[in-house]
DRENSEGU-89590 format. One record per residue (C-alpha): x, y, z; residue in one letter; chain; residue number from 1. Coordinates in steps of 0.5 Angstrom, whole numbers. Each point is the difference from the previous one (the first is absolute). Example, Ala and Ser with C-alpha at 12.3 -4.5 7.8 and 13.67 -1.06 7.14 Angstrom:
BEGIN
<px->25&py->-9&pz->16&r->A&c->A&k->1>
<px->2&py->7&pz->-2&r->S&c->A&k->2>
//
This chain:
BEGIN
<px->-1&py->-1&pz->0&r->M&c->A&k->1>
<px->4&py->8&pz->-2&r->R&c->A&k->2>
<px->0&py->5&pz->6&r->Q&c->A&k->3>
<px->1&py->8&pz->0&r->R&c->A&k->4>
<px->2&py->3&pz->6&r->A&c->A&k->5>
<px->-3&py->6&pz->3&r->V&c->A&k->6>
<px->3&py->4&pz->6&r->R&c->A&k->7>
<px->-6&py->5&pz->3&r->E&c->A&k->8>
<px->1&py->5&pz->6&r->R&c->A&k->9>
<px->-6&py->-1&pz->6&r->R&c->A&k->10>
<px->0&py->4&pz->6&r->R&c->A&k->11>
<px->-1&py->-4&pz->6&r->G&c->A&k->12>
<px->0&py->2&pz->7&r->D&c->A&k->13>
<px->8&py->1&pz->1&r->G&c->A&k->14>
<px->-1&py->4&pz->-8&r->G&c->A&k->15>
<px->3&py->-3&pz->-6&r->P&c->A&k->16>
<px->1&py->-7&pz->-1&r->V&c->A&k->17>
<px->1&py->-5&pz->-6&r->S&c->A&k->18>
<px->-6&py->-3&pz->-4&r->R&c->A&k->19>
<px->3&py->-5&pz->-4&r->T&c->A&k->20>
<px->-6&py->-2&pz->-6&r->T&c->A&k->21>
<px->1&py->-7&pz->-4&r->I&c->A&k->22>
<px->-5&py->1&pz->-7&r->H&c->A&k->23>
<px->-2&py->-6&pz->-3&r->R&c->A&k->24>
<px->2&py->0&pz->-7&r->V&c->A&k->25>
<px->-2&py->-6&pz->-3&r->A&c->A&k->26>
<px->-2&py->-7&pz->4&r->G&c->A&k->27>
<px->-5&py->1&pz->6&r->G&c->A&k->28>
<px->1&py->-3&pz->7&r->G&c->A&k->29>
<px->1&py->4&pz->7&r->G&c->A&k->30>
<px->-6&py->4&pz->2&r->G&c->A&k->31>
<px->-5&py->4&pz->-4&r->G&c->A&k->32>
<px->-1&py->7&pz->-2&r->G&c->A&k->33>
<px->5&py->0&pz->-5&r->G&c->A&k->34>
<px->4&py->4&pz->2&r->G&c->A&k->35>
<px->5&py->-5&pz->4&r->G&c->A&k->36>
<px->2&py->-1&pz->7&r->L&c->A&k->37>
<px->3&py->6&pz->3&r->T&c->A&k->38>
<px->5&py->-1&pz->6&r->V&c->A&k->39>
<px->1&py->6&pz->6&r->V&c->A&k->40>
<px->2&py->0&pz->6&r->P&c->A&k->41>
<px->-6&py->-1&pz->6&r->I&c->A&k->42>
<px->0&py->1&pz->7&r->S&c->A&k->43>
<px->1&py->-6&pz->5&r->A&c->A&k->44>
<px->-7&py->1&pz->2&r->A&c->A&k->45>
<px->-2&py->-1&pz->-7&r->E&c->A&k->46>
<px->5&py->-5&pz->-1&r->H&c->A&k->47>
<px->-3&py->-4&pz->6&r->L&c->A&k->48>
<px->-7&py->1&pz->-1&r->A&c->A&k->49>
<px->2&py->-3&pz->-7&r->F&c->A&k->50>
<px->3&py->-6&pz->4&r->V&c->A&k->51>
<px->-5&py->-2&pz->4&r->R&c->A&k->52>
<px->-5&py->0&pz->-7&r->T&c->A&k->53>
<px->5&py->-7&pz->-1&r->Q&c->A&k->54>
<px->-1&py->-7&pz->3&r->R&c->A&k->55>
<px->8&py->0&pz->0&r->S&c->A&k->56>
<px->5&py->4&pz->-1&r->V&c->A&k->57>
<px->8&py->-1&pz->2&r->S&c->A&k->58>
<px->1&py->5&pz->7&r->F&c->A&k->59>
<px->5&py->1&pz->-3&r->L&c->A&k->60>
<px->-4&py->4&pz->-6&r->Q&c->A&k->61>
<px->-3&py->4&pz->7&r->T&c->A&k->62>
<px->1&py->7&pz->1&r->P&c->A&k->63>
<px->2&py->-1&pz->7&r->A&c->A&k->64>
<px->6&py->-4&pz->-3&r->W&c->A&k->65>
<px->3&py->6&pz->-2&r->A&c->A&k->66>
<px->1&py->2&pz->7&r->R&c->A&k->67>
<px->4&py->-6&pz->2&r->V&c->A&k->68>
<px->5&py->1&pz->-6&r->K&c->A&k->69>
<px->2&py->7&pz->3&r->T&c->A&k->70>
<px->7&py->-2&pz->-5&r->E&c->A&k->71>
<px->-4&py->1&pz->-5&r->W&c->A&k->72>
<px->-5&py->6&pz->-3&r->R&c->A&k->73>
<px->-7&py->-4&pz->-1&r->G&c->A&k->74>
<px->-5&py->3&pz->-5&r->E&c->A&k->75>
<px->-7&py->-2&pz->-2&r->S&c->A&k->76>
<px->-2&py->-1&pz->-6&r->L&c->A&k->77>
<px->-7&py->-1&pz->-4&r->G&c->A&k->78>
<px->-2&py->-2&pz->-7&r->W&c->A&k->79>
<px->-7&py->4&pz->-2&r->F&c->A&k->80>
<px->-5&py->-3&pz->-5&r->D&c->A&k->81>
<px->-3&py->9&pz->-1&r->G&c->A&k->82>
<px->-1&py->0&pz->7&r->R&c->A&k->83>
<px->-1&py->-6&pz->4&r->Q&c->A&k->84>
<px->6&py->-3&pz->4&r->L&c->A&k->85>
<px->1&py->-7&pz->-4&r->V&c->A&k->86>
<px->7&py->-2&pz->3&r->G&c->A&k->87>
<px->6&py->2&pz->5&r->A&c->A&k->88>
<px->7&py->0&pz->2&r->G&c->A&k->89>
<px->5&py->2&pz->6&r->L&c->A&k->90>
<px->6&py->1&pz->-3&r->V&c->A&k->91>
<px->7&py->1&pz->3&r->L&c->A&k->92>
<px->4&py->4&pz->-2&r->H&c->A&k->93>
<px->9&py->-1&pz->1&r->R&c->A&k->94>
<px->4&py->4&pz->-2&r->P&c->A&k->95>
<px->7&py->-2&pz->-4&r->V&c->A&k->96>
<px->6&py->1&pz->4&r->P&c->A&k->97>
<px->3&py->6&pz->-2&r->R&c->A&k->98>
<px->-6&py->2&pz->-6&r->L&c->A&k->99>
<px->-4&py->2&pz->5&r->E&c->A&k->100>
<px->-6&py->3&pz->-5&r->R&c->A&k->101>
<px->0&py->-6&pz->-2&r->F&c->A&k->102>
<px->-4&py->-7&pz->3&r->T&c->A&k->103>
<px->-2&py->-7&pz->0&r->L&c->A&k->104>
<px->-7&py->1&pz->0&r->A&c->A&k->105>
<px->-3&py->-6&pz->4&r->Y&c->A&k->106>
<px->-7&py->-4&pz->0&r->L&c->A&k->107>
<px->1&py->-7&pz->4&r->P&c->A&k->108>
<px->-5&py->-5&pz->-1&r->E&c->A&k->109>
<px->-5&py->5&pz->-5&r->G&c->A&k->110>
<px->-3&py->5&pz->-2&r->P&c->A&k->111>
<px->-7&py->-2&pz->2&r->V&c->A&k->112>
<px->-3&py->0&pz->-8&r->I&c->A&k->113>
<px->-3&py->-5&pz->-5&r->D&c->A&k->114>
<px->6&py->-5&pz->-1&r->W&c->A&k->115>
<px->-5&py->-3&pz->-4&r->T&c->A&k->116>
<px->-1&py->3&pz->-7&r->G&c->A&k->117>
<px->5&py->4&pz->-4&r->E&c->A&k->118>
<px->5&py->3&pz->6&r->I&c->A&k->119>
<px->3&py->5&pz->-5&r->D&c->A&k->120>
<px->-5&py->5&pz->1&r->V&c->A&k->121>
<px->2&py->-1&pz->7&r->W&c->A&k->122>
<px->7&py->1&pz->0&r->L&c->A&k->123>
<px->1&py->5&pz->-6&r->D&c->A&k->124>
<px->-2&py->6&pz->4&r->P&c->A&k->125>
<px->3&py->-3&pz->6&r->L&c->A&k->126>
<px->6&py->0&pz->-3&r->A&c->A&k->127>
<px->-1&py->7&pz->-4&r->A&c->A&k->128>
<px->-2&py->4&pz->7&r->H&c->A&k->129>
<px->6&py->-4&pz->4&r->L&c->A&k->130>
<px->5&py->2&pz->-5&r->K&c->A&k->131>
<px->-4&py->7&pz->0&r->A&c->A&k->132>
<px->3&py->0&pz->7&r->Q&c->A&k->133>
<px->7&py->-1&pz->-1&r->G&c->A&k->134>
<px->-1&py->-8&pz->1&r->A&c->A&k->135>
<px->5&py->-4&pz->-3&r->F&c->A&k->136>
<px->-3&py->-6&pz->0&r->A&c->A&k->137>
<px->-6&py->-4&pz->2&r->I&c->A&k->138>
<px->0&py->-6&pz->4&r->R&c->A&k->139>
<px->-6&py->-4&pz->2&r->L&c->A&k->140>
<px->-3&py->-7&pz->3&r->G&c->A&k->141>
<px->-6&py->-1&pz->-4&r->P&c->A&k->142>
<px->-5&py->-4&pz->5&r->P&c->A&k->143>
<px->-1&py->-5&pz->-5&r->V&c->A&k->144>
<px->1&py->-8&pz->1&r->R&c->A&k->145>
<px->3&py->-3&pz->-6&r->T&c->A&k->146>
<px->0&py->-8&pz->4&r->D&c->A&k->147>
<px->-3&py->-4&pz->6&r->T&c->A&k->148>
<px->3&py->-7&pz->3&r->W&c->A&k->149>
<px->-5&py->-3&pz->4&r->S&c->A&k->150>
<px->3&py->-2&pz->7&r->A&c->A&k->151>
<px->1&py->-8&pz->-2&r->A&c->A&k->152>
<px->3&py->3&pz->-7&r->Q&c->A&k->153>
<px->6&py->3&pz->4&r->V&c->A&k->154>
<px->0&py->-6&pz->5&r->K&c->A&k->155>
<px->1&py->-5&pz->-6&r->E&c->A&k->156>
<px->5&py->5&pz->-2&r->G&c->A&k->157>
<px->4&py->0&pz->5&r->I&c->A&k->158>
<px->0&py->-8&pz->1&r->A&c->A&k->159>
<px->2&py->-1&pz->-7&r->E&c->A&k->160>
<px->8&py->0&pz->-1&r->P&c->A&k->161>
<px->-1&py->4&pz->-7&r->G&c->A&k->162>
<px->-4&py->5&pz->2&r->I&c->A&k->163>
<px->5&py->5&pz->2&r->K&c->A&k->164>
<px->-5&py->8&pz->-1&r->R&c->A&k->165>
<px->-9&py->-1&pz->0&r->L&c->A&k->166>
<px->2&py->3&pz->-7&r->T&c->A&k->167>
<px->2&py->-8&pz->-1&r->D&c->A&k->168>
<px->-7&py->-1&pz->1&r->L&c->A&k->169>
<px->-5&py->-2&pz->-4&r->S&c->A&k->170>
<px->-8&py->1&pz->0&r->G&c->A&k->171>
<px->0&py->6&pz->4&r->Q&c->A&k->172>
<px->-6&py->5&pz->-2&r->W&c->A&k->173>
<px->3&py->5&pz->-4&r->T&c->A&k->174>
<px->-4&py->7&pz->1&r->H&c->A&k->175>
<px->-1&py->2&pz->-7&r->P&c->A&k->176>
<px->0&py->8&pz->1&r->V&c->A&k->177>
<px->7&py->-1&pz->4&r->G&c->A&k->178>
<px->3&py->-3&pz->-7&r->A&c->A&k->179>
<px->-4&py->5&pz->-5&r->R&c->A&k->180>
<px->3&py->6&pz->5&r->V&c->A&k->181>
<px->6&py->-2&pz->1&r->T&c->A&k->182>
<px->1&py->0&pz->-8&r->G&c->A&k->183>
<px->-2&py->6&pz->-1&r->R&c->A&k->184>
<px->5&py->3&pz->5&r->L&c->A&k->185>
<px->6&py->-3&pz->-3&r->R&c->A&k->186>
<px->-3&py->3&pz->-8&r->D&c->A&k->187>
<px->-2&py->7&pz->4&r->A&c->A&k->188>
<px->9&py->0&pz->2&r->G&c->A&k->189>
<px->-2&py->-2&pz->6&r->W&c->A&k->190>
<px->6&py->-3&pz->4&r->L&c->A&k->191>
<px->-1&py->-7&pz->5&r->P&c->A&k->192>
<px->4&py->1&pz->6&r->Q&c->A&k->193>
<px->-2&py->-5&pz->5&r->S&c->A&k->194>
<px->5&py->-5&pz->1&r->P&c->A&k->195>
<px->1&py->-8&pz->-1&r->E&c->A&k->196>
<px->-1&py->-1&pz->8&r->N&c->A&k->197>
<px->-6&py->4&pz->0&r->G&c->A&k->198>
<px->4&py->6&pz->5&r->F&c->A&k->199>
<px->2&py->6&pz->-2&r->G&c->A&k->200>
<px->1&py->7&pz->1&r->V&c->A&k->201>
<px->-8&py->1&pz->0&r->G&c->A&k->202>
<px->-5&py->-5&pz->2&r->H&c->A&k->203>
<px->0&py->-8&pz->-1&r->P&c->A&k->204>
<px->-3&py->-3&pz->-7&r->Q&c->A&k->205>
<px->-3&py->-6&pz->3&r->F&c->A&k->206>
<px->-3&py->0&pz->6&r->K&c->A&k->207>
<px->-5&py->-5&pz->5&r->Y&c->A&k->208>
<px->-7&py->1&pz->2&r->E&c->A&k->209>
<px->-7&py->-4&pz->3&r->I&c->A&k->210>
<px->-6&py->1&pz->-4&r->P&c->A&k->211>
<px->-5&py->2&pz->6&r->L&c->A&k->212>
<px->-6&py->1&pz->-5&r->A&c->A&k->213>
<px->-6&py->-4&pz->2&r->D&c->A&k->214>
<px->4&py->-4&pz->4&r->R&c->A&k->215>
<px->-1&py->-2&pz->7&r->T&c->A&k->216>
<px->5&py->-1&pz->6&r->E&c->A&k->217>
<px->0&py->-7&pz->1&r->D&c->A&k->218>
<px->0&py->0&pz->-8&r->E&c->A&k->219>
<px->7&py->4&pz->1&r->L&c->A&k->220>
<px->3&py->-5&pz->5&r->L&c->A&k->221>
<px->-2&py->-6&pz->-4&r->R&c->A&k->222>
<px->5&py->3&pz->-5&r->G&c->A&k->223>
<px->5&py->1&pz->4&r->M&c->A&k->224>
<px->6&py->-7&pz->0&r->N&c->A&k->225>
<px->-1&py->-3&pz->7&r->Q&c->A&k->226>
<px->7&py->4&pz->2&r->L&c->A&k->227>
<px->-4&py->7&pz->0&r->W&c->A&k->228>
<px->-6&py->-3&pz->4&r->R&c->A&k->229>
<px->4&py->-4&pz->5&r->R&c->A&k->230>
<px->3&py->6&pz->2&r->N&c->A&k->231>
<px->-6&py->4&pz->-1&r->I&c->A&k->232>
<px->-4&py->-5&pz->5&r->K&c->A&k->233>
<px->7&py->1&pz->4&r->K&c->A&k->234>
<px->1&py->7&pz->2&r->A&c->A&k->235>
<px->-6&py->-1&pz->3&r->A&c->A&k->236>
<px->0&py->-6&pz->4&r->K&c->A&k->237>
<px->7&py->4&pz->3&r->E&c->A&k->238>
<px->-5&py->6&pz->2&r->G&c->A&k->239>
<px->3&py->5&pz->-7&r->V&c->A&k->240>
<px->-5&py->6&pz->0&r->E&c->A&k->241>
<px->1&py->6&pz->-5&r->V&c->A&k->242>
<px->-3&py->7&pz->2&r->T&c->A&k->243>
<px->-1&py->5&pz->-6&r->V&c->A&k->244>
<px->3&py->7&pz->1&r->G&c->A&k->245>
<px->6&py->1&pz->6&r->G&c->A&k->246>
<px->7&py->5&pz->0&r->D&c->A&k->247>
<px->4&py->-1&pz->-6&r->L&c->A&k->248>
<px->6&py->1&pz->4&r->K&c->A&k->249>
<px->-2&py->-7&pz->3&r->V&c->A&k->250>
<px->-1&py->-3&pz->-8&r->F&c->A&k->251>
<px->7&py->3&pz->-3&r->H&c->A&k->252>
<px->4&py->-3&pz->6&r->D&c->A&k->253>
<px->-2&py->-7&pz->-2&r->L&c->A&k->254>
<px->0&py->2&pz->-7&r->Y&c->A&k->255>
<px->8&py->2&pz->1&r->V&c->A&k->256>
<px->2&py->-6&pz->3&r->H&c->A&k->257>
<px->-3&py->-4&pz->-5&r->T&c->A&k->258>
<px->4&py->4&pz->-5&r->A&c->A&k->259>
<px->7&py->-2&pz->4&r->E&c->A&k->260>
<px->-3&py->-7&pz->0&r->R&c->A&k->261>
<px->-1&py->0&pz->-6&r->D&c->A&k->262>
<px->5&py->5&pz->-4&r->H&c->A&k->263>
<px->-4&py->6&pz->-3&r->F&c->A&k->264>
<px->1&py->7&pz->0&r->T&c->A&k->265>
<px->-7&py->2&pz->5&r->P&c->A&k->266>
<px->-3&py->7&pz->-2&r->R&c->A&k->267>
<px->0&py->5&pz->7&r->P&c->A&k->268>
<px->-6&py->1&pz->5&r->L&c->A&k->269>
<px->-2&py->6&pz->-4&r->R&c->A&k->270>
<px->-1&py->-2&pz->-6&r->Y&c->A&k->271>
<px->-6&py->-6&pz->2&r->F&c->A&k->272>
<px->-2&py->7&pz->5&r->E&c->A&k->273>
<px->-1&py->4&pz->-6&r->T&c->A&k->274>
<px->-3&py->-5&pz->-4&r->M&c->A&k->275>
<px->-5&py->-1&pz->6&r->F&c->A&k->276>
<px->-2&py->6&pz->1&r->T&c->A&k->277>
<px->-1&py->2&pz->-9&r->A&c->A&k->278>
<px->-4&py->-6&pz->-1&r->L&c->A&k->279>
<px->-4&py->0&pz->6&r->N&c->A&k->280>
<px->-2&py->8&pz->-1&r->A&c->A&k->281>
<px->-3&py->-3&pz->-7&r->E&c->A&k->282>
<px->-3&py->-5&pz->3&r->D&c->A&k->283>
<px->-1&py->-3&pz->7&r->P&c->A&k->284>
<px->0&py->-7&pz->-2&r->E&c->A&k->285>
<px->6&py->0&pz->-6&r->R&c->A&k->286>
<px->5&py->-3&pz->5&r->I&c->A&k->287>
<px->0&py->-3&pz->6&r->R&c->A&k->288>
<px->6&py->-4&pz->4&r->L&c->A&k->289>
<px->-1&py->-7&pz->3&r->Y&c->A&k->290>
<px->4&py->-3&pz->7&r->L&c->A&k->291>
<px->0&py->-6&pz->2&r->A&c->A&k->292>
<px->1&py->-1&pz->8&r->R&c->A&k->293>
<px->2&py->-7&pz->3&r->H&c->A&k->294>
<px->-1&py->0&pz->7&r->Q&c->A&k->295>
<px->2&py->8&pz->0&r->G&c->A&k->296>
<px->5&py->0&pz->-5&r->D&c->A&k->297>
<px->0&py->2&pz->-7&r->V&c->A&k->298>
<px->2&py->-5&pz->-5&r->V&c->A&k->299>
<px->-2&py->2&pz->-7&r->A&c->A&k->300>
<px->-3&py->7&pz->-3&r->A&c->A&k->301>
<px->-3&py->2&pz->-8&r->T&c->A&k->302>
<px->-2&py->6&pz->-2&r->I&c->A&k->303>
<px->-7&py->-1&pz->-5&r->L&c->A&k->304>
<px->-1&py->5&pz->-6&r->V&c->A&k->305>
<px->-8&py->1&pz->-2&r->R&c->A&k->306>
<px->-3&py->4&pz->-6&r->V&c->A&k->307>
<px->-7&py->-2&pz->-2&r->G&c->A&k->308>
<px->1&py->-9&pz->-1&r->A&c->A&k->309>
<px->6&py->0&pz->0&r->H&c->A&k->310>
<px->5&py->-3&pz->6&r->A&c->A&k->311>
<px->7&py->1&pz->0&r->W&c->A&k->312>
<px->6&py->-4&pz->6&r->Y&c->A&k->313>
<px->4&py->7&pz->-1&r->S&c->A&k->314>
<px->5&py->-2&pz->6&r->Y&c->A&k->315>
<px->1&py->-5&pz->5&r->G&c->A&k->316>
<px->5&py->-2&pz->5&r->A&c->A&k->317>
<px->1&py->-5&pz->5&r->S&c->A&k->318>
<px->3&py->-2&pz->7&r->S&c->A&k->319>
<px->7&py->-6&pz->0&r->T&c->A&k->320>
<px->-2&py->-2&pz->7&r->R&c->A&k->321>
<px->-7&py->-4&pz->0&r->K&c->A&k->322>
<px->-1&py->-1&pz->-8&r->R&c->A&k->323>
<px->-2&py->-7&pz->2&r->E&c->A&k->324>
<px->-7&py->4&pz->3&r->V&c->A&k->325>
<px->-2&py->2&pz->-8&r->R&c->A&k->326>
<px->-2&py->7&pz->1&r->G&c->A&k->327>
<px->3&py->2&pz->-6&r->S&c->A&k->328>
<px->-6&py->-6&pz->-3&r->N&c->A&k->329>
<px->-5&py->4&pz->3&r->A&c->A&k->330>
<px->0&py->7&pz->-1&r->C&c->A&k->331>
<px->1&py->-3&pz->-7&r->Q&c->A&k->332>
<px->-7&py->-3&pz->1&r->W&c->A&k->333>
<px->-3&py->6&pz->4&r->A&c->A&k->334>
<px->1&py->4&pz->-6&r->M&c->A&k->335>
<px->-3&py->-5&pz->-6&r->I&c->A&k->336>
<px->-5&py->0&pz->5&r->R&c->A&k->337>
<px->-2&py->7&pz->1&r->D&c->A&k->338>
<px->2&py->1&pz->-6&r->S&c->A&k->339>
<px->-6&py->-4&pz->-4&r->L&c->A&k->340>
<px->-5&py->3&pz->7&r->A&c->A&k->341>
<px->2&py->6&pz->-4&r->S&c->A&k->342>
<px->-3&py->-3&pz->-7&r->G&c->A&k->343>
<px->7&py->0&pz->-3&r->C&c->A&k->344>
<px->1&py->-3&pz->-7&r->D&c->A&k->345>
<px->7&py->-2&pz->1&r->V&c->A&k->346>
<px->5&py->-1&pz->5&r->Y&c->A&k->347>
<px->7&py->2&pz->-2&r->D&c->A&k->348>
<px->7&py->-3&pz->3&r->L&c->A&k->349>
<px->4&py->5&pz->-5&r->R&c->A&k->350>
<px->6&py->-3&pz->-3&r->G&c->A&k->351>
<px->4&py->-6&pz->-2&r->I&c->A&k->352>
<px->5&py->-2&pz->-4&r->T&c->A&k->353>
<px->-3&py->-4&pz->-6&r->P&c->A&k->354>
<px->6&py->-5&pz->2&r->T&c->A&k->355>
<px->-2&py->-8&pz->1&r->L&c->A&k->356>
<px->7&py->-2&pz->1&r->D&c->A&k->357>
<px->1&py->-5&pz->7&r->P&c->A&k->358>
<px->7&py->3&pz->0&r->D&c->A&k->359>
<px->-1&py->7&pz->-1&r->D&c->A&k->360>
<px->-1&py->3&pz->7&r->P&c->A&k->361>
<px->-5&py->5&pz->-3&r->H&c->A&k->362>
<px->-5&py->-6&pz->0&r->V&c->A&k->363>
<px->-2&py->0&pz->7&r->G&c->A&k->364>
<px->-4&py->6&pz->-2&r->L&c->A&k->365>
<px->-5&py->-3&pz->-4&r->I&c->A&k->366>
<px->-1&py->-6&pz->4&r->Q&c->A&k->367>
<px->-2&py->4&pz->7&r->F&c->A&k->368>
<px->-5&py->4&pz->-5&r->K&c->A&k->369>
<px->-3&py->-6&pz->-4&r->V&c->A&k->370>
<px->-1&py->-3&pz->6&r->G&c->A&k->371>
<px->-5&py->4&pz->1&r->T&c->A&k->372>
<px->-4&py->-3&pz->-6&r->G&c->A&k->373>
<px->-1&py->6&pz->-5&r->G&c->A&k->374>
<px->3&py->1&pz->-6&r->Q&c->A&k->375>
<px->7&py->3&pz->-4&r->A&c->A&k->376>
<px->-1&py->6&pz->-4&r->V&c->A&k->377>
<px->4&py->4&pz->-6&r->R&c->A&k->378>
<px->-1&py->6&pz->-1&r->Y&c->A&k->379>
<px->2&py->5&pz->-6&r->V&c->A&k->380>
<px->5&py->3&pz->4&r->G&c->A&k->381>
<px->4&py->6&pz->0&r->E&c->A&k->382>
<px->1&py->4&pz->-6&r->W&c->A&k->383>
<px->4&py->6&pz->-2&r->D&c->A&k->384>
<px->-1&py->5&pz->-5&r->L&c->A&k->385>
<px->5&py->5&pz->-2&r->P&c->A&k->386>
<px->-2&py->7&pz->-1&r->L&c->A&k->387>
<px->7&py->3&pz->-1&r->R&c->A&k->388>
<px->4&py->-6&pz->-2&r->P&c->A&k->389>
<px->7&py->4&pz->1&r->L&c->A&k->390>
<px->-2&py->1&pz->7&r->V&c->A&k->391>
<px->-2&py->-7&pz->1&r->Y&c->A&k->392>
<px->5&py->-3&pz->-2&r->R&c->A&k->393>
<px->5&py->4&pz->4&r->A&c->A&k->394>
<px->-5&py->-2&pz->7&r->F&c->A&k->395>
<px->0&py->-7&pz->-3&r->D&c->A&k->396>
<px->8&py->0&pz->1&r->L&c->A&k->397>
<px->-1&py->3&pz->7&r->Y&c->A&k->398>
<px->-4&py->-5&pz->2&r->I&c->A&k->399>
<px->4&py->-6&pz->-2&r->K&c->A&k->400>
<px->7&py->3&pz->2&r->R&c->A&k->401>
<px->-5&py->2&pz->7&r->R&c->A&k->402>
<px->-2&py->-8&pz->1&r->G&c->A&k->403>
<px->8&py->-3&pz->-1&r->R&c->A&k->404>
//
């Protein structure tokens, strides 16, 4: 479809702002009215109101997330079909070292648009607007699945010597929208950023999810493996009590302990304080702290985030002492039950690596999560569109040197 970009000016609350319109010259799709879709900055209130009309939106695409990522400059953008807001996205801008007038424009797990049709009518005006604002590249992660593997398929793959990765398995459910989006992005010059192991500088391409829609607690328990069911029962028998809410410092102390044991770098307490303040200001049910206690000792702690019908296990921590009372399983089961009671469609255990090789140390992560039942899911992943190729290449070189 051939298009031409036209920039207009519209006066808003803070004076004139850029308004970029993509006029459809031939073909169709992407809204009516004959004038194409326009992209303009919107207020946090407008953005949040749109999020509340959606069944599922990543918490990384809520306006509150801009207040959590303080090292980035946040901007809420809206797609308009005439006067109607039909899409929204949170853009996080990060300057280039020594070239501060240029930014990487990042839309984690977004934007929230209709990915089922012609995506260029959505992404072309986004690119025109962001380039006019000084972005040297756009990075986005469409919230679109490409493949799904059942828990049974994953278990069989781990047991099969010739299978090393999820993508070696046959019989998965392939999502046609995901395949089409991947092809359209590649054809339009977007560059894939998700590494083979599923984890990069951005958000993971492979995740583990438990479908909740139209299921009962008994059905969810039956879907778990014997070890998970036994651990949940043992926690109850040992008298582990899970409460919602509490002192973030208690969570953070246990989280730092977990980081030392498992050899990762913990986030500071102020990050979690900012996260709870920002997300709870947007919705009092957005984020919750779960603490598991045994005879007065905190043995596990987790953080749950929920937007609409999607719930995420966001952070977890556990004590090295008293691991036998299974506080972590008790926390997970409490979060799953609460998500089900809240009417959620999915409980999201977040990232996994796609390895099924028993000799790979990362396989333990998927083995732990597959015990909950559910399914492994591959998403479209993150993609970059260079808007200023010379600056993009310099940025890419800087990132590679920093990673050495």
